C-alpha positions as protocol buffer text, in pm:
chain_id: "A"
residue {
  index: 1
  type: MET
  ca { x: -2340 y: -854 z: -327 }
}
residue {
  index: 2
  type: ASP
  ca { x: -2235 y: -569 z: -96 }
}
residue {
  index: 3
  type: ILE
  ca { x: -2127 y: -671 z: 254 }
}
residue {
  index: 4
  type: PHE
  ca { x: -2161 y: -417 z: 536 }
}
residue {
  index: 5
  type: LEU
  ca { x: -1898 y: -456 z: 807 }
}
residue {
  index: 6
  type: ASN
  ca { x: -1851 y: -287 z: 1143 }
}
residue {
  index: 7
  type: SER
  ca { x: -1532 y: -78 z: 1128 }
}
residue {
  index: 8
  type: LYS
  ca { x: -1469 y: -123 z: 1502 }
}
residue {
  index: 9
  type: ILE
  ca { x: -1463 y: -501 z: 1468 }
}
residue {
  index: 10
  type: ILE
  ca { x: -1238 y: -503 z: 1158 }
}
residue {
  index: 11
  type: THR
  ca { x: -986 y: -272 z: 1329 }
}
residue {
  index: 12
  type: ASN
  ca { x: -998 y: -443 z: 1670 }
}
residue {
  index: 13
  type: LYS
  ca { x: -638 y: -563 z: 1709 }
}
residue {
  index: 14
  type: GLU
  ca { x: -744 y: -799 z: 1990 }
}
residue {
  index: 15
  type: LEU
  ca { x: -910 y: -1013 z: 1724 }
}
residue {
  index: 16
  type: SER
  ca { x: -699 y: -1236 z: 1499 }
}
residue {
  index: 17
  type: SER
  ca { x: -729 y: -1240 z: 1122 }
}
residue {
  index: 18
  type: ASP
  ca { x: -893 y: -1583 z: 1160 }
}
residue {
  index: 19
  type: ALA
  ca { x: -1171 y: -1431 z: 1371 }
}
residue {
  index: 20
  type: ILE
  ca { x: -1211 y: -1142 z: 1128 }
}
residue {
  index: 21
  type: ALA
  ca { x: -1251 y: -1385 z: 835 }
}
residue {
  index: 22
  type: VAL
  ca { x: -1522 y: -1576 z: 1022 }
}
residue {
  index: 23
  type: TYR
  ca { x: -1693 y: -1249 z: 1115 }
}
residue {
  index: 24
  type: ILE
  ca { x: -1700 y: -1153 z: 746 }
}
residue {
  index: 25
  type: ALA
  ca { x: -1847 y: -1491 z: 650 }
}
residue {
  index: 26
  type: LEU
  ca { x: -2118 y: -1462 z: 916 }
}
residue {
  index: 27
  type: ARG
  ca { x: -2205 y: -1110 z: 801 }
}
residue {
  index: 28
  type: MET
  ca { x: -2234 y: -1241 z: 443 }
}
residue {
  index: 29
  type: MET
  ca { x: -2506 y: -1484 z: 549 }
}
residue {
  index: 30
  type: GLN
  ca { x: -2685 y: -1270 z: 808 }
}
residue {
  index: 31
  type: ASN
  ca { x: -3027 y: -1122 z: 733 }
}
residue {
  index: 32
  type: LEU
  ca { x: -3278 y: -918 z: 927 }
}
residue {
  index: 33
  type: ASN
  ca { x: -3525 y: -1193 z: 1008 }
}
residue {
  index: 34
  type: THR
  ca { x: -3309 y: -1459 z: 1171 }
}
residue {
  index: 35
  type: ASN
  ca { x: -3088 y: -1468 z: 1477 }
}
residue {
  index: 36
  type: LYS
  ca { x: -2999 y: -1839 z: 1491 }
}
residue {
  index: 37
  type: TYR
  ca { x: -2811 y: -2010 z: 1211 }
}
residue {
  index: 38
  type: TYR
  ca { x: -2693 y: -2362 z: 1136 }
}
residue {
  index: 39
  type: ILE
  ca { x: -2323 y: -2336 z: 1057 }
}
residue {
  index: 40
  type: ASN
  ca { x: -2042 y: -2573 z: 972 }
}
residue {
  index: 41
  type: ILE
  ca { x: -1685 y: -2506 z: 867 }
}
residue {
  index: 42
  type: LYS
  ca { x: -1744 y: -2590 z: 500 }
}
residue {
  index: 43
  type: LEU
  ca { x: -2030 y: -2340 z: 492 }
}
residue {
  index: 44
  type: LEU
  ca { x: -1802 y: -2066 z: 627 }
}
residue {
  index: 45
  type: SER
  ca { x: -1546 y: -2158 z: 363 }
}
residue {
  index: 46
  type: PHE
  ca { x: -1812 y: -2142 z: 91 }
}
residue {
  index: 47
  type: TYR
  ca { x: -1904 y: -1785 z: 181 }
}
residue {
  index: 48
  type: LEU
  ca { x: -1540 y: -1677 z: 185 }
}
residue {
  index: 49
  type: THR
  ca { x: -1417 y: -1862 z: -125 }
}
residue {
  index: 50
  type: ASP
  ca { x: -1730 y: -1962 z: -320 }
}
residue {
  index: 51
  type: ASP
  ca { x: -1607 y: -2320 z: -287 }
}
residue {
  index: 52
  type: ILE
  ca { x: -1641 y: -2610 z: -41 }
}
residue {
  index: 53
  type: ILE
  ca { x: -1301 y: -2768 z: -108 }
}
residue {
  index: 54
  type: ILE
  ca { x: -1107 y: -2697 z: 208 }
}
residue {
  index: 55
  type: GLY
  ca { x: -774 y: -2807 z: 351 }
}
residue {
  index: 56
  type: ARG
  ca { x: -720 y: -2923 z: 710 }
}
residue {
  index: 57
  type: LYS
  ca { x: -519 y: -2615 z: 812 }
}
residue {
  index: 58
  type: TYR
  ca { x: -776 y: -2383 z: 657 }
}
residue {
  index: 59
  type: ALA
  ca { x: -1056 y: -2563 z: 846 }
}
residue {
  index: 60
  type: GLU
  ca { x: -863 y: -2536 z: 1172 }
}
residue {
  index: 61
  type: ARG
  ca { x: -821 y: -2160 z: 1129 }
}
residue {
  index: 62
  type: LEU
  ca { x: -1192 y: -2111 z: 1065 }
}
residue {
  index: 63
  type: SER
  ca { x: -1278 y: -2321 z: 1367 }
}
residue {
  index: 64
  type: LYS
  ca { x: -1032 y: -2125 z: 1579 }
}
residue {
  index: 65
  type: GLY
  ca { x: -1169 y: -1795 z: 1454 }
}
residue {
  index: 66
  type: LEU
  ca { x: -1528 y: -1897 z: 1526 }
}
residue {
  index: 67
  type: ASN
  ca { x: -1445 y: -2000 z: 1882 }
}
residue {
  index: 68
  type: GLU
  ca { x: -1255 y: -1674 z: 1932 }
}
residue {
  index: 69
  type: LEU
  ca { x: -1565 y: -1473 z: 1841 }
}
residue {
  index: 70
  type: ALA
  ca { x: -1764 y: -1682 z: 2088 }
}
residue {
  index: 71
  type: VAL
  ca { x: -1514 y: -1631 z: 2370 }
}
residue {
  index: 72
  type: LYS
  ca { x: -1522 y: -1255 z: 2314 }
}
residue {
  index: 73
  type: ASN
  ca { x: -1906 y: -1260 z: 2310 }
}
residue {
  index: 74
  type: TYR
  ca { x: -1952 y: -1143 z: 1953 }
}
residue {
  index: 75
  type: ILE
  ca { x: -2154 y: -1461 z: 1891 }
}
residue {
  index: 76
  type: LYS
  ca { x: -2311 y: -1736 z: 2105 }
}
residue {
  index: 77
  type: ILE
  ca { x: -2270 y: -2106 z: 2037 }
}
residue {
  index: 78
  type: VAL
  ca { x: -2616 y: -2254 z: 2106 }
}
residue {
  index: 79
  type: VAL
  ca { x: -2532 y: -2609 z: 1998 }
}
residue {
  index: 80
  type: ASN
  ca { x: -2221 y: -2778 z: 1864 }
}
residue {
  index: 81
  type: ASN
  ca { x: -2093 y: -3132 z: 1818 }
}
residue {
  index: 82
  type: ASN
  ca { x: -1776 y: -3321 z: 1736 }
}
residue {
  index: 83
  type: GLU
  ca { x: -1849 y: -3298 z: 1364 }
}
residue {
  index: 84
  type: LYS
  ca { x: -1794 y: -2921 z: 1379 }
}
residue {
  index: 85
  type: ASP
  ca { x: -2162 y: -2847 z: 1327 }
}
residue {
  index: 86
  type: TYR
  ca { x: -2294 y: -2544 z: 1510 }
}
residue {
  index: 87
  type: ILE
  ca { x: -2611 y: -2356 z: 1581 }
}
residue {
  index: 88
  type: LEU
  ca { x: -2509 y: -1996 z: 1643 }
}
residue {
  index: 89
  type: ASP
  ca { x: -2683 y: -1690 z: 1773 }
}
residue {
  index: 90
  type: ILE
  ca { x: -2522 y: -1403 z: 1579 }
}
residue {
  index: 91
  type: SER
  ca { x: -2769 y: -1130 z: 1674 }
}
residue {
  index: 92
  type: ASN
  ca { x: -2484 y: -925 z: 1825 }
}
residue {
  index: 93
  type: LEU
  ca { x: -2342 y: -882 z: 1475 }
}
residue {
  index: 94
  type: PHE
  ca { x: -2654 y: -703 z: 1353 }
}
residue {
  index: 95
  type: ILE
  ca { x: -2574 y: -345 z: 1253 }
}
residue {
  index: 96
  type: ASP
  ca { x: -2828 y: -89 z: 1367 }
}
residue {
  index: 97
  type: ASN
  ca { x: -2767 y: 279 z: 1301 }
}
residue {
  index: 98
  type: HIS
  ca { x: -3123 y: 380 z: 1385 }
}
residue {
  index: 99
  type: HIS
  ca { x: -3087 y: 374 z: 1762 }
}
residue {
  index: 100
  type: ASN
  ca { x: -3068 y: 656 z: 2014 }
}
residue {
  index: 101
  type: GLU
  ca { x: -2886 y: 961 z: 1878 }
}
residue {
  index: 102
  type: ASN
  ca { x: -2676 y: 975 z: 2196 }
}
residue {
  index: 103
  type: ASP
  ca { x: -2522 y: 636 z: 2119 }
}
residue {
  index: 104
  type: ASP
  ca { x: -2206 y: 603 z: 1912 }
}
residue {
  index: 105
  type: LYS
  ca { x: -2278 y: 565 z: 1542 }
}
residue {
  index: 106
  type: ILE
  ca { x: -2142 y: 250 z: 1380 }
}
residue {
  index: 107
  type: PHE
  ca { x: -1908 y: 332 z: 1092 }
}
residue {
  index: 108
  type: LEU
  ca { x: -1952 y: 88 z: 806 }
}
residue {
  index: 109
  type: ILE
  ca { x: -1709 y: -62 z: 560 }
}
residue {
  index: 110
  type: ILE
  ca { x: -1866 y: -186 z: 237 }
}
residue {
  index: 111
  type: VAL
  ca { x: -1693 y: -463 z: 43 }
}
residue {
  index: 112
  type: THR
  ca { x: -1829 y: -695 z: -220 }
}
residue {
  index: 113
  type: SER
  ca { x: -1858 y: -1072 z: -213 }
}
residue {
  index: 114
  type: GLU
  ca { x: -1658 y: -1075 z: -540 }
}
residue {
  index: 115
  type: GLU
  ca { x: -1367 y: -895 z: -372 }
}
residue {
  index: 116
  type: ILE
  ca { x: -1372 y: -1137 z: -79 }
}
residue {
  index: 117
  type: HIS
  ca { x: -1382 y: -1443 z: -304 }
}
residue {
  index: 118
  type: LYS
  ca { x: -1100 y: -1310 z: -523 }
}
residue {
  index: 119
  type: ILE
  ca { x: -870 y: -1243 z: -227 }
}
residue {
  index: 120
  type: MET
  ca { x: -938 y: -1576 z: -59 }
}
residue {
  index: 121
  type: ASN
  ca { x: -861 y: -1758 z: -387 }
}
residue {
  index: 122
  type: LEU
  ca { x: -540 y: -1571 z: -473 }
}
residue {
  index: 123
  type: ASP
  ca { x: -253 y: -1782 z: -602 }
}
residue {
  index: 124
  type: SER
  ca { x: -3 y: -1667 z: -341 }
}
residue {
  index: 125
  type: ARG
  ca { x: 194 y: -1798 z: -46 }
}
residue {
  index: 126
  type: LEU
  ca { x: 102 y: -1489 z: 153 }
}
residue {
  index: 127
  type: ASP
  ca { x: -151 y: -1540 z: 431 }
}
residue {
  index: 128
  type: LYS
  ca { x: -484 y: -1469 z: 260 }
}
residue {
  index: 129
  type: PHE
  ca { x: -665 y: -1420 z: 592 }
}
residue {
  index: 130
  type: SER
  ca { x: -426 y: -1133 z: 670 }
}
residue {
  index: 131
  type: VAL
  ca { x: -438 y: -998 z: 314 }
}
residue {
  index: 132
  type: LEU
  ca { x: -819 y: -985 z: 333 }
}
residue {
  index: 133
  type: ARG
  ca { x: -807 y: -792 z: 658 }
}
residue {
  index: 134
  type: TYR
  ca { x: -542 y: -555 z: 521 }
}
residue {
  index: 135
  type: PHE
  ca { x: -750 y: -487 z: 209 }
}
residue {
  index: 136
  type: ILE
  ca { x: -1061 y: -409 z: 413 }
}
residue {
  index: 137
  type: SER
  ca { x: -859 y: -186 z: 647 }
}
residue {
  index: 138
  type: MET
  ca { x: -729 y: 4 z: 343 }
}
residue {
  index: 139
  type: ILE
  ca { x: -1081 y: 47 z: 203 }
}
residue {
  index: 140
  type: ASN
  ca { x: -1184 y: 167 z: 549 }
}
residue {
  index: 141
  type: THR
  ca { x: -949 y: 467 z: 512 }
}
residue {
  index: 142
  type: ILE
  ca { x: -1102 y: 596 z: 187 }
}
residue {
  index: 143
  type: ASN
  ca { x: -1195 y: 960 z: 236 }
}
residue {
  index: 144
  type: TYR
  ca { x: -1566 y: 1006 z: 176 }
}
residue {
  index: 145
  type: ASN
  ca { x: -1531 y: 1385 z: 142 }
}
residue {
  index: 146
  type: ALA
  ca { x: -1251 y: 1402 z: -117 }
}
residue {
  index: 147
  type: THR
  ca { x: -1409 y: 1520 z: -442 }
}
residue {
  index: 148
  type: TYR
  ca { x: -1286 y: 1505 z: -802 }
}
residue {
  index: 149
  type: TYR
  ca { x: -1445 y: 1694 z: -1093 }
}
residue {
  index: 150
  type: ASP
  ca { x: -1393 y: 1554 z: -1441 }
}
residue {
  index: 151
  type: GLU
  ca { x: -1373 y: 1760 z: -1761 }
}
residue {
  index: 152
  type: MET
  ca { x: -1752 y: 1758 z: -1792 }
}
residue {
  index: 153
  type: GLY
  ca { x: -1793 y: 1896 z: -1440 }
}
residue {
  index: 154
  type: ASN
  ca { x: -1923 y: 1569 z: -1294 }
}
residue {
  index: 155
  type: ALA
  ca { x: -1839 y: 1527 z: -925 }
}
residue {
  index: 156
  type: TYR
  ca { x: -1704 y: 1202 z: -777 }
}
residue {
  index: 157
  type: ASN
  ca { x: -1632 y: 1114 z: -415 }
}
residue {
  index: 158
  type: ASN
  ca { x: -1584 y: 813 z: -189 }
}
residue {
  index: 159
  type: PHE
  ca { x: -1312 y: 659 z: -409 }
}
residue {
  index: 160
  type: VAL
  ca { x: -967 y: 771 z: -287 }
}
residue {
  index: 161
  type: GLY
  ca { x: -761 y: 744 z: 31 }
}
residue {
  index: 162
  type: PHE
  ca { x: -429 y: 901 z: 123 }
}
residue {
  index: 163
  type: MET
  ca { x: -329 y: 765 z: 463 }
}
residue {
  index: 164
  type: THR
  ca { x: 23 y: 629 z: 512 }
}
residue {
  index: 165
  type: ASN
  ca { x: 105 y: 260 z: 495 }
}
residue {
  index: 166
  type: ASP
  ca { x: 206 y: 278 z: 860 }
}
residue {
  index: 167
  type: TYR
  ca { x: -140 y: 400 z: 956 }
}
residue {
  index: 168
  type: ILE
  ca { x: -322 y: 138 z: 748 }
}
residue {
  index: 169
  type: GLY
  ca { x: -96 y: -129 z: 895 }
}
residue {
  index: 170
  type: SER
  ca { x: -171 y: -8 z: 1248 }
}
residue {
  index: 171
  type: LEU
  ca { x: -541 y: -80 z: 1190 }
}
residue {
  index: 172
  type: CYS
  ca { x: -480 y: -447 z: 1126 }
}
residue {
  index: 173
  type: GLY
  ca { x: -160 y: -527 z: 1316 }
}
residue {
  index: 174
  type: VAL
  ca { x: 81 y: -508 z: 1019 }
}
residue {
  index: 175
  type: THR
  ca { x: 395 y: -330 z: 1140 }
}
residue {
  index: 176
  type: SER
  ca { x: 653 y: -444 z: 884 }
}
residue {
  index: 177
  type: TYR
  ca { x: 720 y: -233 z: 574 }
}
residue {
  index: 178
  type: THR
  ca { x: 819 y: -549 z: 387 }
}
residue {
  index: 179
  type: THR
  ca { x: 486 y: -713 z: 471 }
}
residue {
  index: 180
  type: TYR
  ca { x: 252 y: -434 z: 366 }
}
residue {
  index: 181
  type: ASP
  ca { x: 464 y: -369 z: 57 }
}
residue {
  index: 182
  type: LYS
  ca { x: 406 y: -733 z: -45 }
}
residue {
  index: 183
  type: TYR
  ca { x: 35 y: -701 z: 31 }
}
residue {
  index: 184
  type: ASN
  ca { x: 9 y: -384 z: -177 }
}
residue {
  index: 185
  type: HIS
  ca { x: 181 y: -538 z: -479 }
}
residue {
  index: 186
  type: LEU
  ca { x: -26 y: -857 z: -455 }
}
residue {
  index: 187
  type: LEU
  ca { x: -351 y: -658 z: -447 }
}
residue {
  index: 188
  type: GLU
  ca { x: -227 y: -430 z: -728 }
}
residue {
  index: 189
  type: ASP
  ca { x: -117 y: -721 z: -948 }
}
residue {
  index: 190
  type: ASN
  ca { x: -462 y: -876 z: -911 }
}
residue {
  index: 191
  type: ARG
  ca { x: -640 y: -549 z: -989 }
}
residue {
  index: 192
  type: LEU
  ca { x: -807 y: -516 z: -653 }
}
residue {
  index: 193
  type: ILE
  ca { x: -647 y: -181 z: -573 }
}
residue {
  index: 194
  type: TYR
  ca { x: -467 y: 96 z: -758 }
}
residue {
  index: 195
  type: ILE
  ca { x: -192 y: 304 z: -595 }
}
residue {
  index: 196
  type: PHE
  ca { x: -75 y: 639 z: -732 }
}
residue {
  index: 197
  type: ARG
  ca { x: 284 y: 693 z: -617 }
}
residue {
  index: 198
  type: HIS
  ca { x: 375 y: 1060 z: -628 }
}
residue {
  index: 199
  type: SER
  ca { x: 687 y: 1173 z: -812 }
}
residue {
  index: 200
  type: VAL
  ca { x: 716 y: 1493 z: -607 }
}
residue {
  index: 201
  type: MET
  ca { x: 805 y: 1588 z: -250 }
}
residue {
  index: 202
  type: ILE
  ca { x: 682 y: 1876 z: -35 }
}
residue {
  index: 203
  type: ARG
  ca { x: 834 y: 2086 z: 242 }
}
residue {
  index: 204
  type: ASP
  ca { x: 667 y: 2063 z: 582 }
}
residue {
  index: 205
  type: GLU
  ca { x: 619 y: 2353 z: 823 }
}
residue {
  index: 206
  type: LYS
  ca { x: 980 y: 2310 z: 941 }
}
residue {
  index: 207
  type: GLY
  ca { x: 1116 y: 2331 z: 586 }
}
residue {
  index: 208
  type: GLN
  ca { x: 1202 y: 1960 z: 575 }
}
residue {
  index: 209
  type: LEU
  ca { x: 1133 y: 1764 z: 257 }
}
residue {
  index: 210
  type: LYS
  ca { x: 891 y: 1475 z: 291 }
}
residue {
  index: 211
  type: ASN
  ca { x: 719 y: 1234 z: 56 }
}
residue {
  index: 212
  type: LEU
  ca { x: 354 y: 1281 z: -26 }
}
residue {
  index: 213
  type: PRO
  ca { x: 151 y: 982 z: 97 }
}
residue {
  index: 214
  type: ASN
  ca { x: 33 y: 756 z: -182 }
}
residue {
  index: 215
  type: HIS
  ca { x: -321 y: 795 z: -312 }
}
residue {
  index: 216
  type: TYR
  ca { x: -508 y: 467 z: -348 }
}
residue {
  index: 217
  type: GLY
  ca { x: -846 y: 304 z: -391 }
}
residue {
  index: 218
  type: ARG
  ca { x: -1021 y: 25 z: -577 }
}
residue {
  index: 219
  type: PHE
  ca { x: -877 y: -62 z: -917 }
}
residue {
  index: 220
  type: LYS
  ca { x: -1209 y: 17 z: -1086 }
}
residue {
  index: 221
  type: ASP
  ca { x: -1158 y: 380 z: -977 }
}
residue {
  index: 222
  type: LYS
  ca { x: -804 y: 402 z: -1123 }
}
residue {
  index: 223
  type: GLU
  ca { x: -874 y: 696 z: -1357 }
}
residue {
  index: 224
  type: LEU
  ca { x: -1046 y: 895 z: -1082 }
}
residue {
  index: 225
  type: ILE
  ca { x: -753 y: 832 z: -845 }
}
residue {
  index: 226
  type: ILE
  ca { x: -502 y: 946 z: -1110 }
}
residue {
  index: 227
  type: GLY
  ca { x: -705 y: 1258 z: -1187 }
}
residue {
  index: 228
  type: PHE
  ca { x: -744 y: 1349 z: -820 }
}
residue {
  index: 229
  type: SER
  ca { x: -374 y: 1288 z: -747 }
}
residue {
  index: 230
  type: VAL
  ca { x: -247 y: 1488 z: -1045 }
}
residue {
  index: 231
  type: ASN
  ca { x: -477 y: 1775 z: -954 }
}
residue {
  index: 232
  type: ARG
  ca { x: -341 y: 1771 z: -601 }
}
residue {
  index: 233
  type: GLU
  ca { x: 18 y: 1791 z: -727 }
}
residue {
  index: 234
  type: ASN
  ca { x: -44 y: 2059 z: -989 }
}
residue {
  index: 235
  type: PHE
  ca { x: -310 y: 2283 z: -843 }
}
residue {
  index: 236
  type: GLU
  ca { x: -344 y: 2234 z: -467 }
}
residue {
  index: 237
  type: LEU
  ca { x: 27 y: 2209 z: -386 }
}
residue {
  index: 238
  type: GLY
  ca { x: 169 y: 2383 z: -694 }
}
residue {
  index: 239
  type: GLU
  ca { x: 502 y: 2554 z: -630 }
}
residue {
  index: 240
  type: GLU
  ca { x: 536 y: 2388 z: -290 }
}
residue {
  index: 241
  type: THR
  ca { x: 629 y: 2061 z: -458 }
}
residue {
  index: 242
  type: ILE
  ca { x: 978 y: 1949 z: -552 }
}
residue {
  index: 243
  type: ASP
  ca { x: 1053 y: 1683 z: -813 }
}
residue {
  index: 244
  type: LYS
  ca { x: 1157 y: 1372 z: -623 }
}
residue {
  index: 245
  type: LYS
  ca { x: 1401 y: 1245 z: -887 }
}
residue {
  index: 246
  type: ALA
  ca { x: 1575 y: 1580 z: -924 }
}
residue {
  index: 247
  type: ASN
  ca { x: 1603 y: 1607 z: -547 }
}
residue {
  index: 248
  type: GLU
  ca { x: 1749 y: 1256 z: -528 }
}
residue {
  index: 249
  type: SER
  ca { x: 2007 y: 1346 z: -793 }
}
residue {
  index: 250
  type: ARG
  ca { x: 2111 y: 1657 z: -602 }
}
residue {
  index: 251
  type: SER
  ca { x: 2142 y: 1454 z: -282 }
}
residue {
  index: 252
  type: LEU
  ca { x: 2370 y: 1195 z: -444 }
}
residue {
  index: 253
  type: MET
  ca { x: 2597 y: 1463 z: -591 }
}
residue {
  index: 254
  type: GLN
  ca { x: 2617 y: 1643 z: -258 }
}
residue {
  index: 255
  type: LYS
  ca { x: 2726 y: 1319 z: -97 }
}
residue {
  index: 256
  type: TYR
  ca { x: 2986 y: 1270 z: -371 }
}
residue {
  index: 257
  type: TYR
  ca { x: 3133 y: 1616 z: -298 }
}
residue {
  index: 258
  type: CYS
  ca { x: 3143 y: 1532 z: 73 }
}
residue {
  index: 259
  type: MET
  ca { x: 3341 y: 1218 z: -8 }
}
residue {
  index: 260
  type: VAL
  ca { x: 3588 y: 1418 z: -221 }
}
residue {
  index: 261
  type: LYS
  ca { x: 3624 y: 1723 z: 5 }
}
residue {
  index: 262
  type: TYR
  ca { x: 3589 y: 1578 z: 355 }
}
residue {
  index: 263
  type: GLY
  ca { x: 3656 y: 1207 z: 309 }
}
residue {
  index: 264
  type: THR
  ca { x: 3305 y: 1126 z: 429 }
}
residue {
  index: 265
  type: GLU
  ca { x: 3232 y: 754 z: 446 }
}
residue {
  index: 266
  type: TYR
  ca { x: 2887 y: 611 z: 366 }
}
residue {
  index: 267
  type: PRO
  ca { x: 2746 y: 259 z: 413 }
}
residue {
  index: 268
  type: GLU
  ca { x: 2825 y: 15 z: 133 }
}
residue {
  index: 269
  type: LYS
  ca { x: 2478 y: 23 z: -26 }
}
residue {
  index: 270
  type: GLU
  ca { x: 2472 y: 403 z: -25 }
}
residue {
  index: 271
  type: THR
  ca { x: 2824 y: 424 z: -169 }
}
residue {
  index: 272
  type: LYS
  ca { x: 2714 y: 194 z: -452 }
}
residue {
  index: 273
  type: CYS
  ca { x: 2424 y: 425 z: -528 }
}
residue {
  index: 274
  type: ILE
  ca { x: 2648 y: 733 z: -530 }
}
residue {
  index: 275
  type: HIS
  ca { x: 2901 y: 561 z: -757 }
}
residue {
  index: 276
  type: ARG
  ca { x: 2633 y: 435 z: -993 }
}
residue {
  index: 277
  type: TYR
  ca { x: 2482 y: 780 z: -1032 }
}
residue {
  index: 278
  type: VAL
  ca { x: 2815 y: 966 z: -1070 }
}
residue {
  index: 279
  type: HIS
  ca { x: 2948 y: 711 z: -1323 }
}
residue {
  index: 280
  type: TYR
  ca { x: 2629 y: 721 z: -1528 }
}
residue {
  index: 281
  type: ARG
  ca { x: 2621 y: 1102 z: -1514 }
}
residue {
  index: 282
  type: ASN
  ca { x: 2981 y: 1118 z: -1640 }
}
residue {
  index: 283
  type: GLN
  ca { x: 2901 y: 878 z: -1924 }
}
residue {
  index: 284
  type: GLN
  ca { x: 2604 y: 1086 z: -2033 }
}
residue {
  index: 285
  type: ASN
  ca { x: 2801 y: 1413 z: -2024 }
}
residue {
  index: 286
  type: GLU
  ca { x: 3089 y: 1254 z: -2219 }
}
residue {
  index: 287
  type: LYS
  ca { x: 2840 y: 1141 z: -2482 }
}
residue {
  index: 288
  type: LYS
  ca { x: 2684 y: 1489 z: -2505 }
}
residue {
  index: 289
  type: TYR
  ca { x: 3031 y: 1646 z: -2523 }
}
residue {
  index: 290
  type: LYS
  ca { x: 3131 y: 1428 z: -2820 }
}
residue {
  index: 291
  type: GLN
  ca { x: 2799 y: 1500 z: -2994 }
}
residue {
  index: 292
  type: ALA
  ca { x: 2854 y: 1874 z: -2945 }
}
residue {
  index: 293
  type: ILE
  ca { x: 3206 y: 1853 z: -3091 }
}
residue {
  index: 294
  type: GLU
  ca { x: 3077 y: 1661 z: -3394 }
}
residue {
  index: 295
  type: LYS
  ca { x: 2827 y: 1941 z: -3456 }
}
residue {
  index: 296
  type: GLY
  ca { x: 3100 y: 2205 z: -3436 }
}
residue {
  index: 297
  type: TYR
  ca { x: 3023 y: 2333 z: -3084 }
}
residue {
  index: 298
  type: SER
  ca { x: 3269 y: 2357 z: -2795 }
}
residue {
  index: 299
  type: GLY
  ca { x: 3069 y: 2128 z: -2568 }
}
residue {
  index: 300
  type: GLU
  ca { x: 3230 y: 2302 z: -2273 }
}
residue {
  index: 301
  type: GLU
  ca { x: 2912 y: 2301 z: -2063 }
}
residue {
  index: 302
  type: PHE
  ca { x: 2911 y: 1919 z: -2073 }
}
residue {
  index: 303
  type: LEU
  ca { x: 3286 y: 1880 z: -2026 }
}
residue {
  index: 304
  type: ASN
  ca { x: 3271 y: 2090 z: -1709 }
}
residue {
  index: 305
  type: LYS
  ca { x: 3015 y: 1853 z: -1558 }
}
residue {
  index: 306
  type: ILE
  ca { x: 3244 y: 1549 z: -1580 }
}
residue {
  index: 307
  type: VAL
  ca { x: 3390 y: 1480 z: -1234 }
}
residue {
  index: 308
  type: PRO
  ca { x: 3681 y: 1256 z: -1120 }
}
residue {
  index: 309
  type: GLU
  ca { x: 3589 y: 908 z: -999 }
}
residue {
  index: 310
  type: ASP
  ca { x: 3919 y: 843 z: -816 }
}
residue {
  index: 311
  type: VAL
  ca { x: 3743 y: 862 z: -478 }
}
residue {
  index: 312
  type: PHE
  ca { x: 3571 y: 529 z: -551 }
}
residue {
  index: 313
  type: GLN
  ca { x: 3887 y: 329 z: -635 }
}
residue {
  index: 314
  type: LYS
  ca { x: 3945 y: 213 z: -277 }
}
residue {
  index: 315
  type: TYR
  ca { x: 3607 y: 35 z: -267 }
}
residue {
  index: 316
  type: ASP
  ca { x: 3679 y: -304 z: -421 }
}
residue {
  index: 317
  type: TYR
  ca { x: 3317 y: -414 z: -394 }
}
residue {
  index: 318
  type: LEU
  ca { x: 3218 y: -154 z: -654 }
}
residue {
  index: 319
  type: TYR
  ca { x: 3410 y: -343 z: -922 }
}
residue {
  index: 320
  type: VAL
  ca { x: 3331 y: -699 z: -823 }
}
residue {
  index: 321
  type: LYS
  ca { x: 2964 y: -698 z: -914 }
}
residue {
  index: 322
  type: SER
  ca { x: 2695 y: -464 z: -1040 }
}
residue {
  index: 323
  type: SER
  ca { x: 2566 y: -200 z: -801 }
}
residue {
  index: 324
  type: SER
  ca { x: 2208 y: -272 z: -909 }
}
residue {
  index: 325
  type: ASP
  ca { x: 2093 y: -300 z: -546 }
}
residue {
  index: 326
  type: CYS
  ca { x: 2051 y: 78 z: -550 }
}
residue {
  index: 327
  type: GLY
  ca { x: 1690 y: 12 z: -648 }
}
residue {
  index: 328
  type: ASN
  ca { x: 1526 y: 304 z: -825 }
}
residue {
  index: 329
  type: VAL
  ca { x: 1811 y: 556 z: -808 }
}
residue {
  index: 330
  type: ASN
  ca { x: 1751 y: 824 z: -1068 }
}
residue {
  index: 331
  type: THR
  ca { x: 2011 y: 803 z: -1346 }
}
residue {
  index: 332
  type: ASP
  ca { x: 1857 y: 1067 z: -1570 }
}
residue {
  index: 333
  type: ALA
  ca { x: 2123 y: 1337 z: -1580 }
}
residue {
  index: 334
  type: ALA
  ca { x: 1966 y: 1536 z: -1862 }
}
residue {
  index: 335
  type: ASN
  ca { x: 1852 y: 1817 z: -1632 }
}
residue {
  index: 336
  type: ASP
  ca { x: 2132 y: 1792 z: -1378 }
}
residue {
  index: 337
  type: ASN
  ca { x: 2269 y: 2137 z: -1293 }
}
residue {
  index: 338
  type: PHE
  ca { x: 2575 y: 2021 z: -1101 }
}
């Protein structure tokens, strides 16, 4: 079942994720012919999770969210009792885009009941109320005008977004990179979204290199997202792009030369990354040199790329444990021109 949600309500940062979850549940049960509804907390839980088994903390959050919507006049509590039974007037939640043309149009977000149930039943310690809101905020940023043409000439749109994580987070109050990175991976691992992470960078109008924002959308649209993203790299941006890994390799070698020539000091983590790359690069060039000699060649081009590692000897921490905390540092020196 498709659920139509008001974008302004979902992105209203004055509302908590608890209130947003209750709003979603109420929209799932709302129809055109009724304004007043009998509601209890287990019923709200059923719409969100497709189950009536509910913990005390979960029930408290739904109750808190419902009362928050009432205080902010999104709904009216007509009757309630100590058993947490309610009669609500939710007519204010009705979405009408057929009113006066001078009024602001309501922008809709469409999610499915299956998506809501899957998120609210995820096996994760992350706050599922917040994850649900983050997911809907991400879907809200899908660009309806972006078009992809497949090999048969068929046109597809309304499947891909390319806003930054910071912007998506700003819609739902998530300001921490660590938090939305966890949300992204949780949603990816459970095949709710697909994210295409670009391997190239582009120069801005000032000539500075910057990352291309990720392209993303629902997991079911994975192939369309990949096709659109690859086309953007190859045809729309073309020669303006710069391979991210090659650029990272150049940056690490430049920092190495600064250490050797100027005695430049870098933070410990960065020094580990530089050392890891330089050491790996030397190993690869030594290997290629020996292979060239065995084949009867001079191997001089590889020998000339081997650089001294003496500059790293004063850093004891480089030899105590592995420098694996460099993350995804590129160690592919096959195309290194330094």
